[in-house]
Structures are given as C-alpha cells and as structure tokens.
C-alpha positions in Angstrom: 139.4 139.7 166.3 136.5 139.0 164.0 138.1 135.8 162.9 138.5 134.7 166.4 134.9 135.7 167.3 133.6 133.6 164.4 135.9 130.8 165.7 133.8 130.8 168.9 130.3 131.8 167.7 129.8 129.2 164.9 130.9 126.1 166.9 129.0 127.3 169.9 125.8 127.7 167.8 126.1 124.3 166.2 126.7 122.6 169.6 123.7 124.5 170.9 121.4 123.4 168.1 122.5 119.7 168.3 121.9 119.7 172.1 118.6 121.6 171.8 117.1 119.3 169.2 118.4 116.0 170.5 117.3 116.5 174.1 113.5 116.2 173.4 114.2 113.0 171.5 115.9 111.5 174.6 113.0 112.7 176.7 110.5 111.0 174.3 112.3 107.6 174.4 113.4 107.8 178.1 110.9 105.1 179.2 112.0 102.8 176.4 115.7 103.3 177.5 114.7 102.7 181.1 116.3 105.9 182.4 113.3 107.4 184.2 113.8 108.6 187.8 110.6 107.8 189.7 110.5 109.4 193.2 108.0 106.7 194.2 110.7 104.1 193.6 113.8 106.1 194.3 113.4 107.0 198.0 116.8 108.7 198.4 116.6 111.8 200.6 118.3 114.0 198.0 115.4 113.4 195.5 113.3 116.6 195.4 111.2 116.1 192.3 107.7 114.8 192.7 107.0 113.0 189.4 109.0 110.7 187.1 111.7 112.6 185.1 114.2 111.2 182.6 117.8 111.2 183.8 119.7 110.9 180.4 121.0 114.5 180.0 124.4 113.1 179.3 123.3 111.7 176.0 122.5 114.9 174.1 125.3 116.8 175.8 127.9 114.2 174.8 126.6 113.9 171.2 126.7 117.7 170.8 130.3 117.9 172.1 131.3 115.0 169.9 129.8 116.1 166.6 130.8 119.8 167.0 134.3 118.9 168.0 134.9 116.6 165.1 133.6 119.3 162.7 135.5 122.3 164.0 138.6 121.2 165.9 141.6 119.8 164.0 141.8 116.1 164.8 145.0 115.1 166.6 145.9 112.8 169.4 144.8 115.2 172.0 141.3 115.7 170.6 140.9 112.0 170.1 141.9 111.3 173.7 139.6 114.0 175.1 136.7 112.5 173.1 137.5 109.0 174.1 137.6 110.0 177.8 134.2 111.8 177.2 132.9 108.6 175.7 133.8 106.6 178.8 131.9 109.2 180.9 128.9 109.0 178.5 128.7 105.2 178.8 129.2 105.3 182.5 126.5 108.0 182.8 124.0 106.0 180.8 124.6 102.9 182.9 124.2 104.9 186.0 121.0 106.5 184.7 119.6 103.0 184.1 121.1 100.9 186.9 122.2 103.3 189.7 125.9 102.2 189.8 127.8 102.1 193.1 129.5 105.5 193.7 132.9 103.9 194.2 132.6 102.1 190.8 131.7 105.4 189.2 134.8 107.1 190.7 136.9 104.2 189.4 135.5 104.6 185.9 136.1 108.4 186.3 139.8 107.7 186.8 139.8 105.6 183.7 138.2 108.4 181.7 140.7 110.9 183.0 143.7 108.7 182.3 143.0 108.7 178.6 143.8 112.4 177.8 146.7 112.3 180.3 148.2 109.4 178.4 148.1 111.6 175.2 150.3 114.2 176.9 147.8 116.5 178.5 149.1 117.4 181.9 149.8 120.1 184.5 153.4 121.2 184.2 153.2 124.1 186.7 151.0 125.8 189.2 151.3 129.5 190.1 152.1 130.0 193.8 149.7 132.6 195.1 152.5 133.7 197.5 155.0 134.2 194.7 156.7 132.1 192.1 155.5 128.8 190.7 155.3 125.1 191.6 157.3 123.2 189.1 155.5 120.0 188.1 157.5 119.3 184.9 158.4 115.8 186.2 156.1 113.6 184.0 155.0 111.5 186.9 154.1 114.4 189.1 152.5 116.3 186.2 150.3 113.3 185.4 149.3 112.7 189.0 148.2 116.3 189.5 146.3 116.3 186.2 144.6 113.0 187.1 143.6 114.2 190.6 142.4 117.6 189.2 140.2 116.1 186.4 138.6 113.5 188.7 138.1 116.1 191.4 136.3 118.4 189.1 134.1 115.7 187.7 132.9 114.6 191.2 132.7 118.1 192.7 130.3 119.3 189.9 128.2 116.1 190.3 127.9 116.5 194.0 127.5 120.3 194.4 126.0 121.7 191.2 123.3 119.5 189.8 120.6 119.1 192.6 118.2 121.8 191.3 116.4 122.4 188.0 118.8 124.3 185.7 121.5 124.6 188.2 124.3 122.6 186.5 123.5 123.8 183.0 123.7 127.5 183.9 126.8 127.1 186.1 128.6 125.2 183.4 127.8 127.7 180.6 129.1 130.6 182.7 132.2 128.6 183.7 133.0 127.6 180.2 132.6 131.1 178.9 134.9 132.4 181.6 137.7 130.0 180.4 136.8 131.1 176.9 137.3 134.8 177.8 140.7 133.8 179.4 141.8 132.1 176.3 140.8 135.1 174.2 143.3 137.1 176.2 146.0 134.8 175.0 144.5 134.5 171.5 147.6 135.8 169.8 149.0 132.4 170.6 147.3 130.1 168.1 147.7 127.2 170.5 144.9 128.8 172.5 142.4 128.6 169.6 141.5 124.9 170.2 140.8 125.9 173.8 138.4 128.6 172.6 136.7 125.9 170.5 136.5 123.4 173.3 135.0 125.8 175.8 132.7 127.3 173.2 131.4 123.9 172.2 131.0 122.9 175.9 129.1 126.2 176.6 126.9 125.6 173.5 126.1 122.0 174.5 124.9 123.0 178.0 123.2 126.1 176.7 121.1 124.0 174.3 120.3 121.6 177.2 119.3 124.4 179.5 115.8 125.1 178.1 114.8 121.5 178.8 116.6 121.5 182.2 115.5 124.8 183.7 112.5 124.9 186.0 110.3 123.0 185.6 112.8 120.5 184.3 111.8 117.9 181.7 115.0 116.1 182.0 117.9 115.8 184.4 121.6 115.9 183.5 122.3 112.7 185.4 125.7 111.6 186.6 126.9 111.5 182.9 126.0 115.1 182.3 127.4 116.4 185.5 130.7 114.6 185.3 131.1 115.5 181.6 130.8 119.1 182.6 133.6 118.7 185.2 135.7 116.8 182.8 135.5 119.3 179.9 136.1 122.3 182.2 139.0 120.6 183.9 140.6 119.8 180.5 140.0 123.3 179.3 141.6 124.8 182.4 144.7 122.7 181.9 145.0 123.6 178.2 144.4 127.4 178.8 147.9 128.0 180.2 147.1 125.9 183.2 144.6 128.3 184.8 143.5 125.9 187.4 143.0 128.8 189.9 140.6 130.6 187.6 138.3 127.6 187.5 138.5 127.1 191.3 137.3 130.7 191.8 134.5 130.7 189.2 133.2 127.4 190.6 133.9 128.4 194.2 130.3 128.0 195.4 129.7 124.3 194.4 133.3 123.3 195.2 133.3 124.8 198.7 129.8 123.5 199.4 130.9 120.0 198.4 134.0 120.3 200.5 132.0 121.2 203.6 129.6 118.3 202.7 132.3 115.7 202.5 133.8 116.9 205.9 130.4 116.8 207.5 129.7 113.3 206.2 133.1 112.0 207.4 132.8 113.6 210.8 129.4 112.0 211.3 130.7 108.6 210.3 129.1 108.4 206.9 130.6 107.7 203.5 131.7 110.9 201.8 130.3 109.8 198.4 126.8 108.7 199.4 124.4 111.5 198.7 122.1 113.2 201.3 120.0 116.3 201.7 122.7 118.5 203.2 124.0 120.6 200.3 123.6 124.4 200.2 120.9 124.2 197.5 118.9 121.8 199.8 119.2 124.2 202.7 118.2 127.2 200.5 115.1 125.3 199.4 114.3 124.4 203.0 114.6 128.1 203.9 111.6 128.9 201.6 113.3 129.8 198.3 111.9 128.3 195.1 113.9 126.0 192.8 114.0 128.8 190.2 115.4 131.2 192.8 118.0 128.8 194.0 119.3 128.2 190.4 119.3 131.9 189.7 121.4 132.5 192.9 123.9 129.9 191.7 124.1 131.4 188.2 124.5 135.0 189.6 127.2 134.1 192.1 129.1 132.0 189.5 129.0 135.0 187.1 130.2 137.4 189.7 133.1 135.0 190.7 133.9 134.5 187.0 134.3 138.2 186.4 136.5 138.4 189.5 138.6 135.5 188.4 139.4 137.2 185.1 140.6 140.3 186.9 142.5 138.9 189.9 146.1 137.8 190.2 146.9 134.5 192.0 147.3 136.1 195.4 143.9 137.7 195.3 142.3 134.6 193.9 143.5 132.8 197.1 142.1 135.6 199.3 138.8 135.3 197.3 138.5 131.6 197.9 139.3 132.0 201.6 136.6 134.8 201.9 134.0 132.7 200.0 134.8 129.7 202.2 134.2 131.7 205.4 131.0 133.4 204.1 129.6 130.1 202.7 130.5 128.2 205.9 128.7 130.8 208.0 125.7 130.7 205.7 125.5 126.9 205.8 125.7 126.9 209.7 123.1 129.6 209.9 120.7 127.9 207.6 121.3 124.6 209.5 120.6 126.3 212.9 117.6 128.1 211.5 115.9 125.0 210.2 116.1 123.3 213.6 
C-alpha cells in the first residue's frame, strides 16, 4: 500500500508544482500572447468579470500533465496517443483564447483530439446495465463510437457547465480525478490500474496547482483549453479504470445535468445549443444573491458528496441517484428562474 501511495503522491506533487509555478508566468505574459478577456470588448452575456483577465489556463495545465506524465508513466502507444490528443486540445484552446473560434469548429477539433487515443486501442468494451447484466460493446466499431462520443461529450459538458465561476472548474476537476483515483486504488492489485492512478493523480495535481490562481478573485481563467482538457483526461481515466463511466457521471452529476437542461432550453427556444448564454445554474445562483466564492464552494461540496456516493453505490443505485439529482436540480433551476422574474 505504501508503494502505491507513493505512486500517487509524488507525481501529483510534481504536477502541482509545475502548474503552480508556470501559471503566474502565463499571467505575466498574457497581454503579449494576446489572450486577455476584456469585458469591455467581449460583450457576451455569460461574461461576469468586470476587468480584463487572462484566459490561458490551458497552457500551465497541459504543460504540467505533459511533463509529469513523461516522467512518471511508462511510455507506450497509449500514453503517446493520450498526450497527442491533449496537445490538440492545448493548441485548440490557445487559438480560442486568442481568436474566439466558432463553437462548431471547436467541437470538430475536439473529435479530432478524441480520435487519437481511440486509434491506439483505448475504447469502451462494455457498459454495466443498471438493471442487470452488461451491454457488450466488444465490436471494435461500436466500442470506438461509444468511446468517441463519451470523450467529446465530457469535454464539452465540463466546458459548458463547470467553468463559469472563479475556481469552479479547478475544484470540481480535482475532486472528480481523486474519485477515479480512489476507484483505481480499489483495483490496485491489478497492476494495469497503476497507470490510471498516475494519470488521475497527475490530472488532480495539475488542476490543484492552478486552483490558487483561479479561485476567487481569479487572476486567470481556464479557458476552453483548460475546461476541455479536464473533460478529456477524466473521460480517458474513466475508460481505463475498468470502464467506470457511471462513476464519473454521478460525481459530475451537477454540471452534466445542468448542461443537459441548458441544451434542451436553448433548442426549445430556437437557439443554437452550443452558443453560450447566462442561463446556467451557476448564473442563477449568482443572480439569487450568492457570491462567486459561495457558488464555487457549493459546486465543490456537492461534487465531493456525489463522489463519495459514487464509490459506494452499485450500478442500479447510481442510476437512481442520477434520476434523483436530475429531478432536484430541475426543480431548483425552475424555482430560481421563477424567483428572478
């Protein structure tokens, strides 16, 4: 157990230190890189900051994951493909930070990033049926399609539903990564789970090192690159950790369900599902009078509670949990919407 604990602690610490010390460098040179988000120029309704803030959080997060992974994880085709996909996200994120790419172009590039690890053999071969048995996805085409949809889904759900408030994304990602880490520890007698422990530990460390600069009052935002990198790494880890997709759905239940409601609301009102607005749960909580710090803490706390539940529930009860959270969250969103009128 001590060996496995060290396997997690040291890479996590290195990832933390790289992210922590690289982030202020990015902040310092943000104007030179032209990645400042000025609310006087960016009049989008979802913008809630009142002064120019750098957007390049994906830069230190990616560099932290890249360096720590190359140091601590045995280099094979899977690791190379994961890092190549992350590199695509990093480049896409930087270009979006600077040029505000079209959302549909970003989604297309997200598919490109997700295809790379899938091409190396990373796929979803089965899903546990919450009503009993499993869904066999061993057919290579079906396995790859499910993995592709899952990775891109997670990338965009975290970007849409978990990065609107100071510190929100960083804290949620750290808790989610550590949940998958704990799950992998349960299977640690299988040495194939050790790389998963490393991947999730490094991901947690990268976002934990970014958190002090991202928490309220934020000095830098994660940007599209940071948010989609979080979803990408968590999705990959959930596939590698004995295909525990359901665990990640539960632990990220709040932003995922909120984003689902948001997409439905936009479609029903005749709007594009991918163009941002000020209708997410975190916006409504702010409008209700809560502070940015309080909203982030609510997200962190609920994610931690769901993470603990996810580690202790079977597939059937995970399904019941998601249904229950969906109903409660839907009711809360409707109440907050009605209350603000």
